[in-house]
matplotlib code that plots the C-alpha trace (Angstrom):
import matplotlib.pyplot as plt

x = [21.7, 25.3, 26.0, 23.5, 24.4, 28.1, 28.1, 25.7, 28.3, 31.6, 31.9, 31.6, 35.3, 36.1, 32.9, 33.7, 37.2, 35.9, 33.3, 35.9, 37.6, 34.2, 33.1, 36.4, 36.3, 32.8, 32.5, 33.0, 30.8, 27.3, 25.4, 25.3, 22.0, 23.1, 26.4, 24.5, 22.5, 25.7, 27.4, 24.4, 24.5, 28.1, 27.1, 24.3, 26.7, 29.1, 26.3, 25.2, 21.8, 22.0, 18.3, 18.6, 21.8, 20.0, 17.3, 19.9, 21.8, 18.6, 17.8, 21.2, 20.8, 17.4, 19.0, 22.1, 21.7, 25.3, 26.7, 29.2, 30.4, 26.8, 26.1, 29.1, 28.3, 24.6, 25.8, 28.1, 25.3, 23.0, 25.8, 25.8, 22.0, 22.1, 20.3, 22.6, 20.5, 20.2, 23.8, 24.9, 22.7, 24.1, 27.7, 27.5, 26.1, 28.9, 31.5, 29.7, 30.0, 33.7, 34.0, 36.5, 38.9, 39.3, 36.6, 33.9, 35.2, 35.2, 31.8, 30.5, 31.9, 30.1, 26.9, 27.2, 27.9, 24.7, 22.7, 24.4, 26.1, 29.3, 30.7, 30.2, 31.8, 35.0, 35.2, 34.8, 37.6, 40.0, 39.1, 40.0, 42.9, 46.3, 46.1, 43.1, 43.7, 45.1, 43.8, 40.3, 40.5, 41.5, 38.6, 36.1, 37.5, 37.1, 33.5, 32.7, 34.3, 32.5, 29.2, 30.0, 30.7, 34.4, 35.2, 38.9, 39.6, 37.7, 39.7, 42.9, 41.9, 40.9, 44.1, 46.3, 44.4, 45.2, 48.9, 49.0, 46.7, 46.3, 43.5, 41.3, 37.9, 36.2, 38.9, 38.4, 34.6, 35.2, 37.3, 34.6, 32.0, 34.3, 34.7, 30.9, 30.5, 33.1, 31.1, 34.2, 32.0, 34.6, 37.1, 34.3, 33.8, 37.5, 37.7, 34.5, 35.8, 39.1, 37.2, 35.0, 38.1, 39.6, 36.5, 33.8, 31.6, 31.3, 27.7, 28.3, 30.8, 28.1, 25.6, 27.9, 28.6, 24.9, 24.6, 27.4, 26.1, 22.7, 24.4, 25.9, 22.4, 23.8, 20.8, 21.6, 25.0, 23.3, 20.7, 23.4, 25.4, 22.3, 21.3, 24.7, 24.2, 20.8, 22.4, 24.8, 21.9, 18.4, 16.9, 18.7, 16.2, 18.9, 19.6, 15.9, 15.4, 18.4, 17.1, 13.7, 15.4, 17.4, 14.2, 12.5, 15.4, 14.8, 11.1, 10.1, 7.8, 5.8, 8.9, 10.1, 6.8, 7.3, 10.6, 9.0, 6.1, 8.5, 10.3, 7.0, 5.9, 8.5, 8.7, 5.3, 6.0, 9.5, 9.5, 11.9, 9.7, 6.6, 8.4, 9.7, 6.2, 5.0, 7.7, 6.8, 3.0, 3.6, 5.8, 3.0, 0.5, -1.4, -1.3, -3.9, -1.9, 1.3, -0.4, -1.6, 2.0, 3.3, 0.7, 2.1, 5.6, 4.6, 2.6, 5.7, 8.2, 6.3, 9.4, 10.8, 12.2, 11.9, 8.3, 7.4, 8.9, 7.1, 3.8, 4.0, 4.7, 1.8, -0.6, 0.6, -0.2, -3.6, -4.1, -4.5, -2.4, -3.1, -1.8, 1.1, 2.1, 2.0, 4.2, 6.7, 7.0, 8.0, 10.5, 12.0, 12.3, 14.9, 16.4, 16.3, 18.9, 17.2, 16.4, 14.0, 11.7, 11.8, 10.6, 7.8, 6.8, 6.7, 4.5, 2.2, 2.0, 1.1, -1.6, -2.9, -2.7, -0.1, 2.7, 4.5, 5.1, 6.4, 8.8, 10.1, 10.6, 12.6, 14.5, 16.0, 18.0, 18.5, 22.3, 22.3, 20.0, 21.0, 21.8, 18.7, 16.3, 13.3, 13.9, 14.2, 11.1, 9.2, 10.4, 9.4, 5.9, 5.6, 6.5, 4.0, 1.3, 2.3, 1.9, 5.5, 5.9, 9.3, 10.9, 8.8, 10.2, 13.7, 13.8, 11.9, 14.2, 17.2, 15.6, 15.0, 18.6, 19.8, 17.4, 16.7, 15.2, 12.5, 9.1, 7.4, 9.8, 9.4, 5.6, 5.8, 8.0, 5.3, 2.7, 4.8, 5.0, 1.2, 0.7, 3.0, 1.0, 3.8, 1.7, 4.1, 6.9, 4.5, 3.6, 7.2, 8.0, 4.9, 5.7, 9.2, 7.8, 5.4, 8.2, 10.5, 8.2, 5.3, 4.0, 3.8, 0.4, -0.1, 2.0, -0.4, -3.4, -1.9, -0.8, -4.3, -5.7, -3.2, -4.1, -7.8, -7.0, -5.2, -8.2, -5.9, -8.5, -6.9, -3.7, -5.7, -7.6, -4.2, -2.9, -6.1, -6.1, -2.5, -3.5, -6.5, -4.2, -2.0, -5.0, -8.0, -9.7, -9.4, -12.5, -10.4, -9.0, -12.5, -13.7, -10.8, -11.6, -15.2, -14.0, -11.8, -14.7, -16.9, -14.4, -14.4, -18.2, -18.8, -21.4, -22.5, -18.9, -18.5, -21.6, -20.4, -17.1, -18.6, -21.0, -18.1, -16.3, -19.5, -19.6, -16.0, -16.8, -20.5, -19.9, -17.5, -19.2, -17.2, -18.6, -22.1, -21.8, -20.5, -23.5, -25.8, -24.1, -24.8, -28.4, -28.8, -27.2, -29.9, -32.6, -33.2, -33.6, -35.4, -32.7, -30.0, -31.7, -32.0, -28.2, -27.4, -29.7, -28.0, -24.6, -26.0, -27.3, -23.8, -22.1, -24.6, -22.5, -20.9, -20.4, -20.8, -24.1, -25.5, -24.5, -25.9, -29.3, -29.3, -28.9, -31.8, -33.9, -33.0, -33.8, -37.2, -37.7, -37.5, -35.1, -35.7, -34.8, -31.7, -30.5, -31.1, -29.0, -26.2, -26.2, -25.9, -23.0, -21.3, -21.9, -20.7, -17.7, -15.4, -12.9, -15.5, -15.3, -18.1, -21.2, -19.9, -19.4, -22.8, -24.5, -22.6, -23.7, -27.3, -27.2, -25.4, -28.3, -30.7, -28.8, -27.6, -24.0, -23.1, -24.3, -22.4, -19.3, -19.4, -19.5, -16.6, -14.5, -15.0, -14.0, -10.9, -9.7, -10.0, -8.5, -6.7, -5.0, -8.0, -8.7, -12.4, -12.8, -10.9, -12.9, -16.2, -14.9, -14.1, -17.5, -19.2, -17.1, -18.4, -22.0, -21.6, -20.3, -16.7, -15.2, -11.7, -11.5, -12.7, -10.1, -7.4, -8.7, -8.7, -5.3, -3.9, -5.6, -4.2, -0.8, -0.9, -2.4, -1.0, -2.1, -5.8, -8.0, -10.9, -8.6, -7.8, -11.4, -12.7, -9.9, -11.2, -14.7, -13.4, -11.3, -14.3, -16.3, -13.5, -13.5, -10.2, -11.0, -7.3, -6.7, -9.8, -8.8, -5.4, -6.9, -9.4, -6.7, -4.7, -7.8, -8.3, -4.5, -4.8, -8.2, -9.1, -12.6, -13.5, -17.0, -17.7, -14.4, -15.3, -18.7, -17.1, -14.6, -17.4, -19.3, -16.1, -15.4, -19.0, -18.7, -15.4, -16.8, -15.6, -18.8, -17.2, -14.6, -17.3, -19.4, -16.5, -16.0, -19.7, -19.8, -16.7, -18.4, -21.4, -19.2, -17.1, -20.0, -22.7, -25.0, -24.9, -27.1, -24.2, -23.1, -26.5, -27.4, -24.2, -24.9, -28.4, -26.9, -24.5, -27.3, -29.5, -26.6, -26.1, -29.9, -30.6, -33.6, -34.7, -31.3, -31.3, -34.8, -33.5, -30.5, -32.6, -35.1, -32.3, -31.1, -34.6, -35.4, -32.3, -33.0, -36.1, -35.8, -37.2, -34.3, -33.9, -37.6, -37.3, -34.5, -36.6, -39.6, -37.5, -36.2, -39.6, -40.9, -38.1, -38.8, -42.3, -44.0, -45.7, -48.6, -46.2, -44.0, -46.9, -48.3, -45.0, -45.0, -48.7, -48.0, -45.0, -46.9, -49.7, -47.2, -45.1, -47.4, -44.9, -42.2, -42.5, -39.6, -41.3, -44.7, -43.0, -42.0, -45.6, -47.0, -44.5, -45.5, -49.2, -48.4, -46.3, -48.9, -51.6, -53.4, -53.9, -56.3, -54.2, -51.1, -52.7, -53.9, -50.3, -48.8, -51.4, -50.4, -46.8, -47.6, -49.5, -46.3, -43.9, -45.6, -42.5, -41.7, -40.9, -41.5, -44.9, -45.9, -44.8, -47.0]
y = [4.9, 4.2, 7.9, 8.5, 5.4, 6.1, 9.7, 9.2, 7.1, 8.6, 11.2, 8.8, 8.8, 12.4, 13.6, 11.5, 13.0, 16.6, 16.1, 16.0, 19.2, 21.0, 20.0, 21.1, 24.5, 25.6, 26.1, 29.8, 30.5, 30.0, 29.7, 26.5, 25.3, 25.5, 23.8, 21.0, 20.3, 20.4, 17.8, 15.5, 15.7, 14.5, 11.6, 10.6, 10.9, 8.5, 6.0, 6.3, 7.9, 10.6, 11.7, 12.3, 14.3, 16.5, 17.3, 18.2, 20.4, 22.2, 22.8, 24.3, 26.6, 27.7, 29.0, 30.3, 30.7, 31.9, 28.7, 28.0, 24.7, 23.4, 24.6, 22.8, 19.6, 19.7, 20.1, 17.1, 15.1, 15.9, 14.7, 11.4, 11.3, 11.9, 15.3, 17.3, 20.5, 20.8, 20.0, 22.7, 25.3, 24.6, 24.3, 27.5, 29.3, 27.9, 29.4, 32.7, 32.5, 32.1, 28.3, 27.4, 24.6, 21.3, 19.4, 22.0, 22.4, 18.7, 18.2, 21.0, 19.2, 16.0, 18.0, 19.2, 15.7, 14.5, 17.0, 16.1, 19.5, 18.0, 21.2, 23.2, 20.4, 20.6, 24.3, 24.0, 21.4, 24.0, 26.4, 24.0, 25.0, 23.5, 21.4, 19.4, 15.7, 15.1, 11.6, 12.7, 15.5, 13.0, 10.7, 13.6, 14.9, 11.4, 11.2, 14.6, 13.6, 10.3, 12.2, 14.4, 11.1, 12.0, 8.4, 8.4, 11.4, 9.8, 6.6, 8.6, 10.4, 7.2, 5.5, 8.3, 8.2, 4.5, 5.1, 7.3, 5.2, 1.6, 0.8, 3.7, 2.2, 5.1, 5.0, 1.3, 1.7, 4.5, 2.2, -0.5, 2.0, 2.9, -0.8, -1.2, 1.7, 0.0, -3.3, -4.9, -6.5, -9.1, -6.3, -4.4, -7.4, -7.6, -3.9, -4.1, -7.3, -5.5, -2.5, -4.8, -6.7, -3.3, -2.3, -5.0, -2.7, -0.1, -0.4, 1.3, -1.5, -4.1, -2.0, -1.6, -5.3, -6.0, -3.7, -5.3, -8.8, -7.6, -6.4, -9.8, -11.4, -13.3, -12.7, -15.0, -13.3, -9.9, -10.8, -11.9, -8.6, -6.4, -8.5, -7.9, -4.1, -4.4, -6.2, -3.2, -0.7, -2.1, 1.2, 1.4, 1.8, 1.2, -2.2, -3.2, -2.0, -4.0, -7.1, -6.5, -6.2, -9.4, -11.3, -10.0, -11.2, -14.6, -14.3, -14.2, -11.2, -11.9, -11.8, -8.7, -7.0, -7.4, -5.4, -2.8, -2.3, -1.7, 1.1, 2.5, 3.1, 5.9, 6.9, 6.4, 8.6, 7.3, 6.6, 3.7, 2.0, 2.3, 1.3, -1.9, -2.6, -2.4, -4.8, -7.3, -7.0, -7.5, -10.5, -12.0, -11.4, -8.5, -6.0, -3.7, -3.3, -2.8, 0.1, 1.7, 1.7, 3.1, 5.9, 6.9, 7.0, 9.0, 11.4, 12.6, 11.8, 12.1, 11.1, 8.3, 6.2, 2.7, 3.4, 4.6, 1.5, -0.9, 1.0, 0.8, -2.9, -3.6, -1.5, -3.5, -6.8, -5.4, -4.4, -0.8, 0.3, 4.0, 4.3, 2.0, 4.2, 7.3, 5.8, 4.1, 7.2, 9.3, 6.6, 6.4, 10.2, 10.1, 6.7, 6.7, 4.0, 1.5, -1.5, -3.4, -0.4, 0.3, -3.3, -2.9, 0.4, -1.2, -4.0, -1.4, 0.5, -2.8, -3.3, 0.2, -0.9, 1.7, -0.3, 2.7, 4.0, 0.5, 0.5, 4.0, 3.0, -0.1, 1.3, 4.0, 1.4, -1.3, -0.9, -2.0, -4.9, -6.4, -9.7, -9.9, -12.4, -11.2, -7.6, -8.6, -10.8, -7.9, -5.5, -8.1, -8.3, -4.5, -4.4, -7.2, -5.2, -2.3, -4.6, -4.3, -8.0, -8.1, -6.3, -8.4, -11.6, -10.2, -9.4, -12.6, -14.7, -13.1, -13.7, -17.4, -17.8, -16.3, -18.5, -21.5, -23.5, -21.0, -22.2, -18.8, -17.0, -19.8, -19.4, -15.6, -16.1, -18.4, -15.8, -13.3, -15.8, -16.2, -12.5, -12.2, -15.0, -17.7, -20.4, -23.2, -21.5, -20.8, -24.5, -25.5, -23.1, -24.2, -27.8, -27.1, -25.3, -28.1, -30.7, -28.4, -27.7, -30.0, -27.8, -24.7, -25.4, -22.1, -23.5, -26.6, -24.3, -22.1, -25.2, -26.5, -23.2, -22.7, -26.1, -25.2, -21.9, -23.8, -26.2, -29.1, -30.5, -33.9, -32.3, -29.9, -32.8, -34.5, -31.4, -30.8, -34.5, -34.2, -31.1, -32.9, -35.6, -33.0, -31.2, -33.5, -31.0, -28.1, -27.5, -25.8, -28.9, -30.4, -27.1, -27.3, -30.9, -29.8, -27.1, -29.6, -32.1, -29.2, -28.4, -32.0, -31.8, -34.2, -32.1, -34.9, -35.3, -31.5, -31.2, -34.1, -32.4, -29.0, -30.6, -32.4, -29.1, -27.8, -30.9, -30.2, -26.6, -25.7, -21.9, -22.3, -19.8, -20.5, -24.1, -22.9, -20.2, -22.8, -25.1, -22.1, -21.4, -24.9, -24.6, -21.5, -23.3, -25.9, -23.2, -24.1, -20.5, -21.1, -23.6, -21.1, -18.4, -20.6, -21.3, -17.6, -16.9, -19.7, -18.1, -14.7, -16.4, -17.4, -14.4, -11.5, -9.2, -11.8, -9.8, -12.6, -13.8, -10.2, -9.5, -12.8, -12.1, -8.6, -10.1, -12.5, -9.6, -7.6, -10.4, -10.6, -6.8, -6.1, -3.2, -1.6, -4.9, -5.3, -1.8, -2.4, -5.6, -3.9, -0.9, -3.3, -5.0, -1.7, -0.2, -3.3, -4.1, -1.0, -2.9, -4.5, -3.2, -5.3, -3.8, -0.3, -1.1, -2.7, 0.2, 2.7, 0.9, 1.0, 4.7, 5.2, 3.5, 5.8, 8.8, 9.7, 10.3, 12.2, 9.3, 6.9, 9.0, 9.0, 5.2, 4.9, 7.3, 5.0, 2.0, 3.8, 4.5, 0.7, -0.4, 2.5, 0.5, -1.8, -1.2, -2.1, 0.5, 3.2, 2.5, 2.9, 6.0, 7.7, 6.8, 8.2, 11.4, 11.8, 11.1, 13.7, 16.3, 16.2, 15.9, 17.1, 14.7, 11.9, 12.7, 12.6, 9.3, 7.6, 9.1, 7.5, 4.3, 4.1, 4.9, 2.3, -0.4, 0.5, -2.9, -2.5, -1.8, -0.7, 1.8, 3.5, 3.3, 5.1, 7.6, 8.3, 8.9, 11.3, 13.2, 13.5, 15.0, 17.4, 18.5, 16.8, 15.2, 14.5, 12.8, 10.8, 9.6, 8.5, 6.7, 4.9, 3.9, 2.5, 0.6, -1.0, -1.8, -3.7, -5.2, -5.1, -6.5, -3.9, -3.0, -0.1, 1.5, 1.1, 2.8, 5.6, 6.1, 6.2, 8.8, 10.8, 10.8, 12.0, 14.8, 16.0, 16.2, 13.0, 11.2, 9.2, 7.7, 7.1, 5.3, 3.1, 2.1, 1.5, -0.9, -2.7, -3.1, -4.6, -7.1, -8.0, -8.1, -9.5, -10.6, -7.2, -4.1, -1.8, -1.5, -0.7, 1.6, 3.6, 3.8, 5.1, 7.7, 8.9, 9.1, 11.1, 13.5, 13.8, 14.5, 11.3, 10.0, 7.5, 5.7, 6.0, 4.4, 1.4, 1.0, 1.3, -1.3, -3.7, -3.3, -3.4, -6.6, -8.2, -6.9, -4.8, -2.4, 0.9, 3.2, 1.8, 2.2, 5.9, 6.3, 4.6, 6.8, 9.9, 8.8, 8.1, 11.4, 13.2, 11.1, 12.5, 9.3, 10.6, 8.1, 5.2, 6.5, 6.9, 3.5, 2.0, 3.5, 2.5, -1.1, -1.2, 0.2, -2.3, -5.1, -3.3, -0.9, -0.4, 1.2, 4.7, 5.9, 5.2, 6.4, 9.8, 10.1, 9.5, 11.9, 14.6, 14.0, 14.5, 17.6, 19.1, 18.2, 20.1, 17.0, 17.9, 15.2, 12.3, 13.9, 14.3, 10.7, 9.4, 11.6, 10.3, 6.8, 7.6, 9.1, 5.9, 4.0, 6.7, 9.1, 11.3, 11.6, 15.3, 15.6, 14.0, 16.1, 19.4, 18.6]
z = [23.6, 24.4, 25.1, 27.9, 30.0, 29.6, 30.7, 33.6, 35.5, 34.5, 37.3, 40.3, 41.4, 40.7, 42.5, 45.6, 45.7, 45.1, 47.8, 50.6, 49.3, 49.0, 52.5, 54.0, 52.5, 53.2, 56.9, 56.9, 53.9, 55.3, 58.5, 60.5, 59.1, 55.4, 56.4, 58.1, 55.0, 53.0, 55.3, 55.1, 51.3, 51.4, 53.6, 51.2, 48.3, 49.9, 50.5, 46.9, 47.7, 45.1, 45.3, 49.0, 48.4, 45.9, 48.5, 51.1, 48.7, 47.6, 51.3, 51.8, 48.7, 49.8, 53.0, 51.3, 47.5, 47.0, 48.5, 45.7, 47.0, 47.3, 43.8, 42.5, 44.3, 43.2, 39.6, 39.9, 41.5, 38.6, 36.2, 38.0, 37.8, 34.0, 34.2, 32.0, 31.7, 35.5, 36.0, 33.5, 35.2, 38.7, 37.6, 35.6, 38.6, 40.8, 38.4, 38.6, 42.3, 42.0, 42.1, 39.4, 39.0, 37.0, 38.9, 38.1, 34.5, 33.7, 35.3, 33.1, 30.0, 31.1, 31.5, 28.0, 26.7, 28.4, 26.4, 23.1, 23.0, 21.6, 19.9, 23.1, 25.0, 22.8, 23.2, 26.9, 27.1, 25.5, 28.4, 31.2, 33.5, 32.9, 36.0, 34.7, 34.6, 31.0, 30.8, 31.8, 29.2, 26.5, 27.3, 27.4, 24.1, 22.5, 23.8, 22.2, 19.0, 18.9, 19.5, 16.4, 14.4, 14.1, 14.7, 13.7, 15.9, 18.8, 18.4, 18.5, 21.7, 23.5, 22.4, 23.7, 27.0, 27.3, 26.5, 29.6, 31.7, 30.6, 33.0, 32.1, 31.9, 30.0, 27.3, 26.9, 26.6, 24.1, 21.9, 22.2, 20.9, 18.0, 17.2, 17.2, 14.7, 12.5, 12.8, 14.5, 17.1, 18.3, 18.9, 20.8, 23.1, 23.8, 24.8, 26.9, 28.7, 29.5, 30.9, 33.1, 34.3, 35.3, 37.2, 37.5, 39.5, 36.8, 35.5, 32.2, 31.3, 31.7, 29.9, 26.9, 26.9, 26.8, 23.8, 21.9, 22.5, 21.3, 18.1, 17.7, 18.2, 21.3, 23.4, 26.3, 26.8, 26.4, 29.0, 31.4, 31.0, 31.5, 34.5, 36.0, 35.5, 37.2, 40.1, 40.5, 40.3, 40.9, 39.7, 36.4, 33.6, 31.0, 32.5, 32.5, 29.0, 27.9, 29.5, 27.8, 24.4, 25.0, 25.9, 22.8, 20.8, 22.4, 21.6, 25.3, 24.9, 28.1, 30.2, 28.4, 29.1, 32.9, 32.8, 30.5, 32.8, 35.7, 33.8, 32.6, 36.2, 36.5, 32.8, 31.3, 28.3, 27.6, 23.8, 24.0, 26.6, 24.5, 21.4, 23.0, 24.4, 20.8, 19.6, 22.3, 21.6, 17.9, 18.6, 20.7, 17.9, 19.6, 16.8, 18.3, 21.5, 19.5, 17.6, 20.8, 22.2, 18.9, 19.0, 22.4, 21.0, 18.0, 20.1, 21.9, 19.1, 15.8, 13.7, 15.8, 12.9, 14.4, 15.5, 12.0, 10.5, 12.9, 12.5, 8.8, 9.0, 11.3, 9.1, 6.1, 8.0, 8.8, 5.1, 6.1, 3.2, 3.3, 7.0, 6.1, 3.2, 5.4, 8.1, 5.7, 3.5, 6.5, 7.5, 4.0, 3.8, 6.5, 5.7, 1.8, 1.5, 3.8, 1.5, 3.8, 4.3, 0.5, -0.1, 2.4, 1.0, -2.5, -1.2, 0.2, -3.1, -4.8, -2.2, -3.2, -6.9, -7.6, -9.3, -10.7, -7.2, -6.2, -9.1, -8.3, -4.7, -5.6, -8.5, -6.3, -4.3, -6.8, -6.7, -3.0, -3.7, -7.0, -5.4, -3.2, -4.8, -2.7, -3.8, -7.5, -7.2, -5.8, -8.5, -11.1, -9.6, -9.7, -13.3, -14.0, -12.2, -14.5, -17.5, -18.4, -18.9, -20.5, -17.5, -15.1, -16.6, -16.6, -12.9, -11.8, -13.9, -12.1, -8.8, -9.7, -10.7, -7.4, -5.4, -7.6, -4.8, -3.8, -5.1, -4.4, -6.8, -9.4, -9.1, -9.5, -12.6, -14.0, -13.4, -15.4, -18.3, -18.1, -18.2, -21.2, -23.0, -22.6, -21.0, -21.9, -20.0, -17.2, -16.9, -16.9, -14.0, -12.1, -12.4, -11.2, -8.2, -7.4, -7.5, -5.5, -2.5, -1.9, 0.9, -1.4, -2.8, -4.6, -7.4, -7.6, -7.8, -10.6, -12.5, -12.5, -13.5, -16.3, -17.8, -17.6, -19.3, -22.1, -22.2, -21.4, -19.0, -18.4, -17.2, -15.1, -13.5, -12.8, -11.1, -9.1, -8.0, -6.7, -4.8, -3.3, -2.0, -0.4, 1.2, 1.6, 3.9, 1.4, -0.8, -3.5, -5.2, -5.6, -7.1, -9.6, -10.4, -11.0, -13.4, -15.3, -15.7, -16.8, -19.4, -20.6, -20.9, -18.1, -16.3, -13.9, -12.5, -12.5, -10.3, -8.1, -7.4, -6.8, -4.4, -2.7, -2.2, -0.4, 1.7, 2.9, 3.6, 3.5, 3.3, 0.3, -1.9, -5.1, -5.5, -4.8, -7.4, -9.9, -9.2, -9.7, -13.0, -14.2, -13.0, -15.2, -18.2, -17.8, -17.4, -13.8, -12.8, -9.5, -8.3, -9.2, -7.3, -4.2, -4.4, -4.7, -1.7, 0.3, -0.3, 1.0, 4.1, 5.0, 3.4, 3.2, 1.1, -1.3, -4.5, -7.0, -5.5, -5.3, -8.9, -10.1, -8.4, -9.8, -13.3, -12.7, -11.5, -14.6, -16.9, -15.3, -15.9, -12.1, -12.6, -9.1, -7.4, -9.6, -8.8, -5.1, -5.2, -7.1, -4.8, -1.8, -3.5, -4.1, -0.7, 1.2, -0.9, -1.3, -3.5, -5.9, -9.4, -11.1, -9.4, -10.1, -13.8, -14.2, -12.4, -14.6, -17.8, -16.5, -16.0, -19.3, -21.1, -19.2, -20.4, -16.9, -17.7, -14.5, -12.3, -14.5, -14.2, -10.4, -10.4, -13.0, -10.9, -7.9, -10.0, -11.4, -7.8, -7.1, -10.4, -11.9, -14.7, -15.6, -19.3, -19.0, -16.2, -18.1, -21.3, -19.5, -17.6, -20.9, -22.3, -19.2, -19.5, -23.0, -21.9, -19.1, -21.6, -20.3, -23.7, -22.9, -19.9, -22.1, -24.6, -21.9, -20.6, -24.0, -24.9, -21.8, -22.5, -26.1, -24.8, -22.1, -24.4, -27.8, -29.2, -28.2, -31.2, -28.9, -27.1, -30.5, -31.6, -28.4, -28.8, -32.3, -31.1, -28.4, -31.0, -33.2, -30.4, -29.8, -33.5, -34.2, -37.6, -38.5, -35.1, -35.4, -38.9, -37.6, -34.7, -36.9, -39.3, -36.4, -35.2, -38.6, -38.8, -35.6, -36.3, -40.1, -39.4, -36.7, -38.1, -35.7, -36.7, -40.4, -39.8, -37.8, -40.6, -43.2, -41.1, -40.7, -44.5, -45.1, -42.5, -44.0, -47.5, -49.0, -50.0, -52.8, -50.5, -47.9, -50.5, -51.6, -47.9, -47.5, -50.4, -49.1, -45.7, -47.4, -49.2, -46.2, -43.7, -46.0, -43.1, -41.5, -42.2, -41.6, -45.3, -46.8, -43.9, -44.4, -48.2, -47.3, -45.0, -47.8, -50.3, -47.9, -47.2, -51.0, -51.4, -53.3, -51.3, -53.9, -53.8, -50.0, -49.8, -51.8, -49.5, -46.3, -47.7, -48.3, -44.7, -43.3, -45.1, -43.4, -39.8, -39.3, -36.3, -35.1, -35.7, -39.3, -39.9, -39.0, -41.5, -44.2, -43.3, -43.7, -47.1, -48.4, -47.2, -49.0, -52.1, -52.1, -50.9, -47.7, -47.8, -48.2, -45.4, -43.0, -44.0, -43.1, -39.6, -39.0, -39.9, -37.7, -34.7, -35.3, -34.9, -32.2, -30.3, -27.4, -29.7, -28.3, -30.4, -33.6, -32.2, -31.4, -35.1, -36.2, -33.6, -34.8, -38.4, -37.6, -35.6, -38.4, -40.9, -39.0, -37.9, -34.3, -33.1, -34.4, -33.0, -29.5, -29.7, -30.4, -27.6, -25.1, -26.1, -25.4, -22.0, -21.1, -21.6, -20.4, -17.9, -17.6, -21.3, -21.6, -25.4, -25.2, -22.2, -23.9, -26.9]

ax = plt.figure().add_subplot(projection="3d")
ax.plot(x, y, z, "-o")
ax.set_aspect("equal")
plt.show()
């Protein structure tokens, strides 16, 4: 920004001097009309009306295109107007027409500088004639070197210029810019003040002073400097923009907008104008207007860094994390070492539930931020979300030591202790946070909740009561008190506090849901239903109420209503996991694995690291026949949660389906190492031993299961299965009878029926089924076995009768319809 303002005004004196020379030498070169326009241009130049001078010079050139002096003067005028491209064109043409000399040469250098063509400017300086002003050459060389970021060389050039001409304003301003780059702002102010003292009417001196004071966050002084520049040139956009920036710095966004609107009238597509309008709008709280202005910037300058950063920040505030990630990722790509943007991008990744991305973003700049407590706290939170609790606690503890009086960091450290299972440490940190900052009530809430989790209800009640005193108009403390009383078994006081929470805030759904839960505990289903419906009257898409009503409908066998409610909860709550999991389980029970998988995929996008979600997703993949995908899901789950018995158990099932008997055995052994009483894993191991030709080992395990789980049918059933596989139906019958006597059920009855058939007791087997169906006529699974037996035995009429009975209960039963 410094470069444009500086170069636009540097040619004033030289142009005025050159003007007299040009006017004097042009009389014989063109006709009277062209010469008249040329003279008028000179008059306008002296008055400072550069636009009028341009018009007159164009008129002259229209009459006489080869008018070299007019070309030269037009080029110099364009330099003063800041139009480097037009200036270069006219000055180059003037040279082609034979107009040479130091004035044209230096003006051409200035035109190149205006366009950022610093290398070309340096080459051109070397081609200037020997009579060119050496001080001007040194200054221009310094400006080109500065543009190329050759700061030391630029400083040397400006210093040499001042040695020859102590009052050279441009050299002073050059040294000021060098000082700014070196973050020597006090030195920059000294140099600017000397330049202004030497020429108080030089606008670029005041503009630079305004910039330097902005860098020092001295907004009043900056405003005054830019206002002086505007006084010198009422049409200076740089001055108006500077005033707007100073006003924004003083949080006077409305006043800033007035100046920005004035500049926008003549430069509606100026990226800086629209960017500053966005900053002012964001400062005043109008985020929508801010985004509109930023879109205008990014439309013409898609990679404008400051706009990308601000856009990402606003999207984050609006919880539009996907858009925030896009903008911030583009910013970080070009500014990888910028710590604040890295922190913001990490926060966005956490919002997207992608903690690994947050960790990667922060770890890349940790060397620059190792003493930043906010940075370390954020990194600790990312590790906690990634379930790396040791690292989370390490970084949060460092943050707390760097900022021991920050309650928020203490609270986050407490959360990491909770996640790691250290509730006593968590309580200690939370109590410290509560004592440290009475206004930071999040610590009070977590303290009460932690005591409830530890079942220390008296201390929970104490913490909740303290919070209620701090925030008497907040329903949350009363709800916490209700939970504490409920834990103590005082249901009457629990109800009273939940009711008080609703009295404070009638649409406080949590308290209403708690009261409904108590109603259900007391078998007051109708009252609970009314409470859920009242929640939906105020919040039509409340997930908890919809799910609770769906469960009530399911319990009442109104499955269609239940599915409708769950679908409504899913469709209107894009971040809700629970309705998706319940629906997935429902379709799994119905054998619709593909539909279940669609739902678990949705849930996994919402909560990619949730073990319950991943567990169900893997099961759905197996049900849908995607065995390899299921195996990958369970391998990832077991790796992520190595201490989870169920993760290893599900992995074993997937390995079994993928014909990996050795892998399944290892996973089942790991399951039983972590959970020696995991009955399902023992049964799976017994079945695996049987399938792999180890019936003796399987039987040993089955007998051990019967001994260790003497109230379960699992041991005898497994023994029966082993006997059947070994063609010992008599022993299998005895084992199944033992299990059936403990817990009679349809699937076990079918096993017993098959054993008796193979043992030659067909009449006994059929009598067993007939008696079962007399007592349980709706058991279509068992009835299908009986119908099949009749059919295979050639008893067509009894078979048809049984299939018809099945169809009456299940009109779409394919097996019955086909028979």
